C-alpha positions as CSV (number, residue, x, y, z in Angstrom):
1,M,-32.7,24.4,-56.4
2,A,-33.2,23.6,-52.9
3,L,-34.3,19.9,-52.2
4,I,-36.6,21.2,-49.5
5,E,-38.2,24.7,-49.6
6,I,-40.7,26.0,-47.3
7,D,-42.5,29.1,-48.0
8,D,-44.5,31.1,-45.6
9,L,-45.7,28.2,-43.9
10,S,-48.4,28.2,-41.2
11,V,-49.9,25.5,-39.2
12,T,-53.3,26.1,-37.2
13,F,-54.9,23.5,-34.7
14,A,-58.8,23.8,-33.1
15,A,-58.2,23.3,-29.3
16,R,-61.0,24.0,-27.0
17,H,-63.1,26.1,-29.1
18,R,-60.3,28.1,-29.9
19,E,-57.7,28.1,-33.0
20,V,-54.0,27.6,-32.0
21,Q,-51.5,28.7,-34.3
22,A,-48.6,26.6,-33.9
23,V,-46.3,27.7,-36.5
24,R,-46.4,31.4,-38.2
25,N,-45.2,32.3,-41.5
26,V,-41.9,30.1,-41.7
27,S,-39.7,30.0,-44.4
28,L,-36.7,27.8,-45.0
29,A,-34.7,26.0,-47.5
30,V,-32.4,23.0,-47.4
31,D,-29.7,22.1,-49.9
32,A,-29.2,18.4,-51.0
33,R,-27.1,16.6,-48.6
34,E,-27.2,19.4,-46.1
35,S,-27.9,18.8,-42.5
36,F,-30.5,21.5,-41.1
37,G,-31.5,22.2,-37.6
38,L,-34.5,23.8,-35.9
39,V,-34.0,24.5,-32.5
40,G,-36.4,26.2,-29.9
41,E,-37.9,25.7,-26.6
42,S,-40.8,23.2,-26.0
43,G,-43.9,24.5,-28.0
44,S,-41.9,26.6,-30.3
45,G,-43.5,24.6,-33.3
46,K,-40.2,23.1,-34.8
47,S,-41.8,19.5,-34.5
48,T,-44.9,20.8,-36.1
49,I,-43.0,21.7,-39.3
50,L,-41.8,18.2,-39.6
51,R,-45.2,16.9,-39.1
52,A,-46.8,19.3,-41.6
53,I,-44.1,18.0,-44.1
54,C,-45.3,14.5,-43.4
55,G,-49.0,15.2,-43.6
56,L,-49.4,14.6,-39.8
57,A,-50.5,18.4,-39.3
58,P,-52.8,20.7,-40.9
59,I,-51.4,23.4,-43.1
60,S,-53.3,26.5,-43.3
61,G,-51.0,28.8,-45.3
62,G,-47.9,28.5,-47.2
63,T,-46.4,25.8,-49.2
64,I,-43.9,23.1,-49.1
65,R,-41.9,21.6,-51.9
66,I,-39.5,18.6,-52.2
67,A,-37.2,18.9,-55.3
68,G,-39.2,21.9,-56.7
69,Q,-42.4,20.1,-56.5
70,P,-45.1,20.7,-54.3
71,V,-46.0,18.2,-51.5
72,P,-49.4,16.5,-52.4
73,T,-52.0,16.6,-49.9
74,R,-52.5,13.1,-49.6
75,R,-49.0,11.7,-48.9
76,G,-48.5,8.4,-51.5
77,P,-46.0,5.8,-52.1
78,G,-43.5,8.2,-54.0
79,F,-43.5,10.6,-50.8
80,S,-42.7,7.6,-48.6
81,R,-39.7,6.5,-50.9
82,R,-38.1,9.9,-50.8
83,V,-39.0,11.4,-47.2
84,Q,-39.0,9.3,-44.0
85,M,-39.2,10.4,-40.5
86,V,-37.5,9.2,-37.1
87,F,-39.6,9.9,-33.9
88,Q,-38.2,11.0,-30.6
89,D,-39.6,7.9,-28.5
90,P,-38.1,4.8,-30.1
91,Y,-40.1,2.3,-28.1
92,A,-43.6,4.3,-29.0
93,S,-42.8,4.4,-32.6
94,L,-42.3,0.7,-32.6
95,H,-45.3,-1.9,-32.3
96,P,-44.4,-3.8,-29.4
97,R,-45.8,-7.1,-30.6
98,H,-43.9,-7.0,-33.9
99,T,-40.8,-8.5,-34.1
100,I,-37.5,-6.2,-35.5
101,D,-37.9,-8.3,-38.7
102,R,-41.4,-7.7,-39.1
103,T,-41.0,-4.2,-38.2
104,L,-38.1,-3.7,-41.2
105,S,-40.0,-6.1,-43.8
106,E,-43.2,-4.3,-43.6
107,P,-42.1,-1.2,-45.6
108,L,-40.5,-3.5,-48.3
109,A,-43.7,-5.7,-48.5
110,I,-46.1,-2.4,-48.8
111,H,-44.0,-1.3,-51.7
112,G,-43.3,-4.5,-53.4
113,L,-39.4,-4.5,-53.0
114,P,-37.6,-7.6,-53.4
115,D,-34.7,-9.6,-51.4
116,T,-36.1,-8.6,-47.8
117,D,-34.0,-11.0,-46.3
118,A,-31.0,-9.3,-47.4
119,R,-32.2,-5.7,-47.1
120,V,-33.2,-6.5,-43.3
121,V,-29.8,-7.8,-42.7
122,R,-28.0,-4.7,-44.4
123,A,-29.8,-2.7,-42.7
124,L,-29.2,-3.8,-39.1
125,T,-25.7,-4.1,-40.0
126,D,-25.7,-0.5,-41.2
127,V,-26.9,0.8,-37.9
128,G,-24.5,-1.4,-35.7
129,L,-26.8,-4.3,-34.8
130,P,-26.4,-7.9,-35.0
131,P,-28.8,-9.8,-37.8
132,A,-30.0,-12.0,-35.0
133,F,-31.7,-9.0,-33.4
134,R,-34.3,-9.4,-36.5
135,F,-36.0,-12.0,-34.3
136,R,-36.4,-10.0,-31.1
137,F,-39.2,-7.8,-29.7
138,P,-38.8,-4.2,-28.9
139,H,-39.1,-4.8,-25.1
140,Q,-36.0,-7.1,-25.5
141,L,-33.9,-3.9,-26.6
142,S,-32.3,-1.1,-24.7
143,G,-33.7,2.7,-25.7
144,G,-30.4,2.9,-27.8
145,Q,-30.9,-0.3,-29.8
146,R,-34.5,0.6,-30.3
147,Q,-33.6,3.9,-31.7
148,R,-31.1,2.3,-34.1
149,V,-34.0,-0.1,-35.2
150,A,-36.3,3.0,-35.9
151,I,-33.3,4.6,-37.8
152,A,-33.2,1.2,-40.1
153,R,-36.8,1.0,-40.8
154,A,-36.7,5.0,-41.9
155,L,-33.7,3.6,-44.3
156,M,-35.6,0.6,-45.6
157,L,-36.9,2.5,-48.6
158,E,-33.5,4.4,-49.5
159,P,-35.0,7.8,-48.8
160,E,-33.4,11.0,-49.6
161,I,-34.6,12.8,-46.8
162,L,-34.5,12.0,-43.0
163,L,-36.7,14.0,-40.6
164,L,-35.1,13.8,-37.2
165,D,-37.4,14.9,-34.4
166,E,-35.4,15.0,-31.2
167,P,-34.1,11.5,-32.3
168,T,-32.0,11.4,-29.0
169,S,-33.6,13.2,-26.1
170,A,-35.1,9.8,-25.0
171,L,-31.8,8.1,-24.6
172,D,-29.4,8.1,-22.0
173,A,-26.3,10.5,-22.1
174,S,-23.9,8.0,-22.7
175,V,-25.8,6.6,-25.7
176,Q,-27.0,10.0,-27.3
177,A,-23.3,10.8,-28.9
178,E,-23.3,6.9,-30.1
179,T,-26.6,7.7,-32.1
180,L,-25.7,11.3,-33.2
181,N,-22.1,9.8,-34.7
182,L,-24.3,6.9,-36.5
183,L,-26.5,9.6,-37.9
184,N,-23.7,11.5,-39.2
185,R,-22.0,8.5,-40.6
186,L,-25.4,7.4,-42.6
187,R,-25.6,10.7,-43.7
188,A,-22.3,10.6,-45.4
189,E,-22.4,7.3,-46.6
190,R,-25.8,7.8,-48.4
191,G,-25.7,11.2,-49.2
192,L,-28.6,11.8,-47.1
193,T,-30.2,15.0,-46.4
194,F,-31.4,15.8,-42.8
195,L,-34.1,18.2,-41.1
196,M,-33.4,17.8,-37.7
197,V,-35.3,19.3,-34.4
198,S,-33.7,19.4,-31.0
199,H,-34.1,21.9,-27.9
200,D,-30.6,21.0,-27.4
201,L,-27.8,23.6,-28.8
202,A,-25.4,20.8,-28.0
203,V,-27.0,18.4,-30.5
204,I,-27.7,20.9,-33.0
205,D,-23.9,22.2,-33.2
206,H,-22.7,18.3,-33.5
207,M,-24.9,17.4,-36.3
208,C,-26.0,20.8,-38.4
209,D,-24.6,22.9,-41.1
210,R,-27.3,25.7,-40.4
211,I,-29.7,26.6,-37.8
212,L,-33.2,28.2,-37.5
213,V,-34.0,29.4,-34.2
214,M,-37.8,29.4,-33.3
215,Q,-39.9,31.0,-30.8
216,H,-43.8,30.8,-30.1
217,G,-44.2,29.5,-33.6
218,A,-42.1,31.7,-35.6
219,A,-38.6,31.7,-37.0
220,V,-36.3,33.9,-35.0
221,E,-33.0,33.9,-36.4
222,E,-31.1,31.6,-38.9
223,L,-27.2,31.4,-38.5
224,P,-24.3,29.1,-40.0
225,R,-23.0,26.2,-37.6
226,E,-19.6,28.6,-37.4
227,A,-21.7,31.5,-36.1
228,L,-23.4,29.2,-33.6
229,A,-19.7,27.8,-32.5
230,K,-18.5,31.3,-32.1
231,A,-21.8,32.6,-30.2
232,Q,-22.4,35.1,-33.1
233,M,-26.0,35.3,-32.4
234,K,-27.7,38.6,-33.4
235,T,-30.9,38.1,-31.2
236,D,-31.6,37.9,-27.4
237,Y,-33.6,34.8,-27.4
238,A,-30.7,32.7,-29.5
239,R,-28.3,34.1,-27.1
240,S,-30.4,33.0,-24.0
241,L,-30.7,29.3,-25.9
242,F,-26.7,29.3,-26.6
243,A,-26.0,30.2,-22.8
244,A,-28.2,27.6,-21.5
245,S,-26.5,24.8,-23.6
246,A,-22.9,26.3,-23.8
247,D,-21.9,24.0,-21.0
248,R,-22.9,20.8,-23.2
249,L,-21.6,22.0,-26.3
250,L,-20.1,18.8,-28.0
251,G,-16.3,19.2,-28.3
252,A,-16.1,22.1,-26.2
């Protein structure tokens, strides 16, 4: 049984007195400890799928299941313990007036978990930041450091699943590879499952076992990483994405 199962998912928004179908009848399945990528141009619906899983986008059709159980309409503490999301902009996702210590401690307090100090120090160490950073504010950190804090916060409740929404696109090129390598290491060490969104096939190639290409809210083509590396796409759209990213494929 897959850990994440999405069947015939549709997401519809009301915009200027009309309905916009951001996701149209998309199905996918992600196995435990797998890294699955959603790739496509801006507006393809890939980020909306992550938001629908978290309850941040209105589901108009289809089902989402985690470990065989339908995701509840109201996401409760049990869901948060199992699924966490890392957003694109690390500065916007961190409260500017909260120290890093408060940012990392807050999930523990909400869920009544003990050993706050030890957990915060461990989280910072796990993402490659000195423990002294806990007393800094977001504006005192670089973009890459802020994203490491955002990743540490997502890991505070020891989830099984990380939803990664363009986690490196707001970072300088020199920092992107470091962040991706960090995520790969954490996945291996903690047995995490990733569902990752990117417009960049180079990132997806570096991170993901399987890929779903999306266009205009619909699934276009699913392929394994090996097919991506060999440019063995079946659709013109997937081939065009590959051509646009070919010079950036990591390891090429």
